[in-house]
C-alpha positions as CSV (number, residue, x, y, z in Angstrom):
1,M,-8.8,14.1,-43.9
2,S,-9.3,16.5,-41.1
3,D,-5.7,16.3,-40.0
4,I,-4.3,17.0,-43.5
5,K,-6.1,20.3,-44.1
6,P,-4.6,22.2,-41.2
7,K,-1.1,21.0,-42.0
8,T,-1.5,22.0,-45.6
9,S,-2.9,25.4,-44.7
10,W,0.0,25.9,-42.3
11,F,2.5,25.0,-45.0
12,L,1.0,27.4,-47.5
13,R,0.9,30.2,-45.0
14,F,4.6,29.6,-44.1
15,F,5.6,29.4,-47.8
16,I,3.7,32.6,-48.7
17,S,5.1,34.5,-45.7
18,R,8.6,33.3,-46.3
19,Y,8.9,33.5,-50.1
20,A,6.1,35.7,-51.4
21,S,8.2,38.7,-52.3
22,F,8.3,40.7,-55.5
23,E,11.8,39.7,-56.3
24,F,11.2,36.0,-55.8
25,I,7.9,35.7,-57.6
26,V,8.8,37.8,-60.7
27,G,12.4,36.6,-60.9
28,T,11.4,33.0,-60.7
29,F,8.6,33.4,-63.2
30,L,10.8,35.1,-65.8
31,T,13.7,32.7,-65.3
32,V,11.7,29.5,-65.3
33,T,9.7,30.7,-68.3
34,L,12.9,31.3,-70.3
35,V,14.4,28.0,-69.2
36,L,11.3,26.0,-70.2
37,L,11.1,27.8,-73.6
38,V,14.8,27.0,-74.3
39,L,14.4,23.3,-73.2
40,F,11.4,22.8,-75.5
41,A,12.6,25.0,-78.3
42,S,13.1,22.0,-80.6
43,I,9.6,20.8,-80.0
44,L,7.9,24.2,-80.3
45,F,9.9,25.2,-83.4
46,P,11.3,22.0,-85.0
47,D,12.8,23.8,-88.1
48,G,15.4,25.4,-85.9
49,A,14.3,28.9,-86.7
50,T,16.4,28.9,-89.9
51,K,13.6,28.4,-92.4
52,V,13.7,31.2,-95.0
53,N,10.4,32.5,-96.5
54,L,11.0,35.5,-98.7
55,A,7.4,35.7,-99.6
56,A,6.7,36.6,-95.9
57,R,9.7,38.8,-95.3
58,L,9.1,41.7,-92.8
59,T,5.7,40.5,-91.8
60,E,4.4,42.8,-89.1
61,P,3.8,41.3,-85.6
62,F,0.3,40.3,-84.4
63,Q,-0.9,40.1,-88.0
64,S,-0.5,36.4,-88.6
65,S,-1.0,33.3,-86.4
66,E,2.0,31.7,-88.1
67,F,4.3,34.5,-87.4
68,F,3.0,36.0,-84.2
69,L,6.0,38.4,-83.6
70,G,6.5,39.0,-87.3
71,T,9.5,38.0,-89.5
72,D,12.9,39.4,-90.3
73,P,14.3,40.6,-93.7
74,L,14.7,36.9,-94.8
75,G,11.2,35.9,-93.7
76,R,12.4,33.9,-90.7
77,D,10.1,33.7,-87.7
78,I,11.1,36.2,-85.0
79,L,9.5,34.3,-82.1
80,A,11.3,31.0,-83.2
81,R,14.6,32.8,-83.5
82,I,14.2,34.4,-80.0
83,V,13.4,31.0,-78.4
84,H,16.3,29.2,-80.2
85,G,18.6,32.2,-79.6
86,G,18.1,31.8,-75.9
87,K,20.1,28.6,-76.0
88,I,23.3,30.5,-76.9
89,S,22.8,33.2,-74.3
90,L,22.0,30.7,-71.5
91,L,24.8,28.4,-72.5
92,V,27.4,31.2,-72.5
93,G,26.0,32.8,-69.3
94,L,25.9,29.6,-67.3
95,L,29.1,27.9,-68.4
96,S,31.3,31.0,-68.2
97,A,29.9,31.9,-64.7
98,L,30.4,28.3,-63.5
99,G,33.9,28.1,-64.9
100,A,34.9,31.4,-63.3
101,V,33.4,30.4,-59.9
102,V,35.3,27.1,-59.9
103,V,38.7,28.6,-60.8
104,G,38.3,31.7,-58.6
105,T,37.0,29.8,-55.6
106,V,39.9,27.3,-55.6
107,V,42.5,30.1,-56.1
108,G,40.9,32.3,-53.4
109,L,40.7,29.5,-50.9
110,Y,44.4,28.6,-51.1
111,A,45.5,32.2,-51.3
112,G,43.5,33.2,-48.3
113,Y,44.4,30.2,-46.2
114,Y,48.1,29.9,-46.9
115,R,48.7,33.7,-47.4
116,G,52.4,34.6,-47.8
117,W,53.8,34.9,-51.3
118,L,50.9,33.0,-52.9
119,D,48.4,35.5,-51.6
120,T,50.5,38.5,-52.6
121,F,51.1,37.1,-56.2
122,V,47.4,36.2,-56.8
123,M,46.1,39.6,-55.5
124,R,48.5,41.7,-57.5
125,F,47.8,39.7,-60.6
126,A,44.1,40.2,-59.9
127,D,44.6,43.9,-59.6
128,I,46.3,44.1,-62.9
129,Q,43.6,42.0,-64.6
130,L,40.8,44.1,-63.1
131,A,42.4,47.2,-64.6
132,L,42.0,45.9,-68.1
133,P,38.7,46.8,-69.9
134,F,36.9,43.6,-70.8
135,I,35.4,44.8,-74.1
136,L,38.8,46.0,-75.3
137,L,40.5,42.8,-74.2
138,A,37.8,40.7,-75.9
139,I,38.0,42.6,-79.2
140,T,41.8,42.2,-79.2
141,I,41.9,38.5,-78.4
142,I,39.0,37.4,-80.6
143,A,40.4,39.4,-83.5
144,I,43.5,37.2,-83.1
145,V,42.0,33.8,-82.5
146,G,38.7,34.3,-84.3
147,P,35.1,34.5,-83.1
148,G,33.2,31.6,-81.6
149,T,31.0,30.7,-78.6
150,D,33.6,28.5,-77.0
151,R,36.2,31.3,-77.2
152,I,33.8,33.7,-75.6
153,I,33.2,31.3,-72.7
154,I,36.9,30.8,-72.1
155,L,37.5,34.5,-72.4
156,M,34.9,35.3,-69.8
157,I,36.2,32.6,-67.4
158,V,39.7,34.1,-67.7
159,S,38.5,37.6,-67.1
160,Q,36.0,37.0,-64.3
161,W,37.7,34.4,-62.0
162,V,39.4,37.3,-60.1
163,Q,36.1,38.5,-58.8
164,Y,35.4,35.2,-57.1
165,A,39.0,34.9,-56.0
166,R,39.0,38.2,-54.2
167,L,35.6,37.5,-52.6
168,V,36.5,34.0,-51.3
169,R,40.0,35.2,-50.2
170,G,38.4,37.9,-48.0
171,A,36.0,35.4,-46.5
172,V,38.8,32.9,-45.8
173,L,40.9,35.5,-44.0
174,S,38.1,36.0,-41.5
175,L,37.2,32.3,-41.2
176,R,40.6,30.7,-40.9
177,E,41.0,32.0,-37.3
178,R,37.6,31.0,-36.1
179,E,37.2,28.5,-33.3
180,F,35.7,25.7,-35.5
181,V,38.8,25.9,-37.8
182,Q,41.2,25.8,-34.9
183,A,39.3,22.8,-33.5
184,A,39.6,21.0,-36.9
185,R,43.3,21.6,-36.8
186,S,43.6,20.3,-33.3
187,Y,42.0,17.0,-34.5
188,G,44.8,16.6,-37.0
189,L,42.7,17.2,-40.2
190,S,44.7,18.1,-43.3
191,N,44.6,21.6,-44.7
192,T,42.8,20.5,-47.8
193,K,40.1,18.9,-45.6
194,I,39.7,22.0,-43.6
195,I,39.6,24.3,-46.6
196,F,36.9,22.3,-48.5
197,S,34.9,20.8,-45.6
198,H,34.9,23.6,-43.1
199,I,35.8,26.9,-44.7
200,L,34.2,26.7,-48.1
201,P,30.6,25.9,-46.9
202,N,30.7,29.0,-44.7
203,A,31.7,31.2,-47.7
204,M,29.0,29.8,-50.1
205,G,26.4,32.5,-49.5
206,P,28.2,35.5,-51.3
207,L,29.4,33.1,-54.0
208,I,25.9,32.0,-54.9
209,I,24.7,35.7,-55.1
210,L,27.6,36.7,-57.3
211,L,27.2,33.7,-59.5
212,T,23.5,34.6,-60.1
213,L,24.3,38.2,-61.0
214,N,27.2,37.2,-63.2
215,V,25.0,34.9,-65.3
216,A,22.9,37.9,-66.1
217,N,25.9,40.1,-66.8
218,N,27.5,37.4,-69.1
219,I,24.3,37.2,-71.1
220,L,24.6,41.0,-71.8
221,L,28.3,40.6,-72.6
222,E,27.6,37.7,-75.0
223,S,24.9,39.7,-76.8
224,S,27.2,42.7,-77.0
225,L,30.1,40.7,-78.5
226,T,27.8,39.0,-81.0
227,F,26.3,42.3,-81.9
228,L,29.8,43.4,-82.8
229,G,30.4,40.3,-84.9
230,L,32.7,38.7,-82.4
231,G,30.4,36.1,-80.9
232,A,28.3,33.2,-82.2
233,D,28.2,32.0,-85.8
234,P,25.9,34.4,-87.8
235,Q,24.0,31.4,-89.1
236,T,23.1,30.4,-85.6
237,P,20.1,32.3,-84.0
238,S,21.3,34.5,-81.2
239,W,19.9,37.6,-79.5
240,G,22.9,39.7,-80.2
241,G,23.0,38.6,-83.8
242,M,19.3,39.5,-84.2
243,L,20.0,43.0,-82.9
244,S,22.9,43.3,-85.3
245,E,20.9,42.1,-88.3
246,G,17.9,44.4,-87.5
247,R,19.7,47.6,-86.8
248,N,19.3,48.7,-90.5
249,Y,15.6,48.2,-90.2
250,V,14.8,50.1,-87.0
251,Q,12.7,52.8,-88.7
252,T,10.9,50.5,-91.2
253,A,10.7,47.2,-89.2
254,W,11.1,48.0,-85.5
255,W,10.0,44.5,-84.4
256,V,13.2,42.9,-85.8
257,T,15.3,44.5,-83.0
258,V,12.7,45.4,-80.3
259,F,11.6,41.9,-79.5
260,P,15.1,40.4,-79.1
261,G,16.0,43.4,-77.0
262,I,12.9,42.7,-74.8
263,A,14.0,39.1,-74.4
264,I,17.5,40.2,-73.2
265,M,15.9,42.7,-70.8
266,L,13.4,40.3,-69.3
267,T,16.1,37.6,-68.9
268,V,18.6,39.9,-67.2
269,L,15.8,41.4,-65.0
270,G,14.7,38.0,-63.8
271,L,18.2,36.9,-62.9
272,N,18.9,40.2,-61.2
273,L,15.7,40.0,-59.1
274,L,16.6,36.4,-58.1
275,G,20.1,37.6,-57.1
276,D,18.6,40.4,-55.0
277,W,16.3,38.0,-53.3
278,L,19.1,35.6,-52.6
279,R,21.1,38.4,-51.1
280,D,18.2,39.1,-48.7
281,E,17.8,35.5,-47.8
282,L,21.5,34.6,-47.3
283,D,22.6,38.0,-45.8
284,P,19.6,39.1,-43.6
285,L,21.7,41.8,-41.9
286,G,22.1,43.6,-45.3
287,H,18.7,43.0,-46.9
288,T,17.1,45.8,-48.9
289,R,13.4,45.4,-48.1
């Protein structure tokens, strides 16, 4: 037992000195709390946050143990709808960011490695796409094909892959002439093997940071589109939908819009803090502390 205590104390001191930062602690706490609430939403609120109780409509928050954060104009529990609404936001944020990083990384790797006409075509196409306002593009396309969560995810992937492509392409241009890549070529490794086994691992740091920040940004975009009526089904609880439903009750029932807005703010804050911490950890020369 005497040998275990010093080792444990050393580990705790190392962990605290290495990871005890404001960004890591607060960001992890907010993000993990949200993820746990979303994962156990069906257990915490088995009715799916869709139960209507007109007798309890617009109940003020903190006045009832049954409706801790109050109710909306249809008597639905605000807290339950916030927890269940987090599923839509996290689903859209994660899937759209992951899809964009996969497409953009593959395109950026090949464009930066082979250069030539492929690089020129991809970069000029990326310049054109970056010049298009996302909200205007989203309104136009969704007005044609119709609203829906799956359409928002696809739209975000199509509009955001260029960010990852440009980032990866810039990293590849500097890495393709490094000694370890030239050594891999001298051993007769294929270009695909070099790209994915030697170049990609060395470009992962900026990708992870951008991915984390884009998840937060996509949550905001999804809420904005749903607020405009271009997102999730109105019957499905979502943060943007709750803001849209409660905008006519801001002066008489402030809690209908304030609490979903706070949920969006805390989620985005947690992810942005984690992204800032990751930047400090993966890019020590450019850290902000």
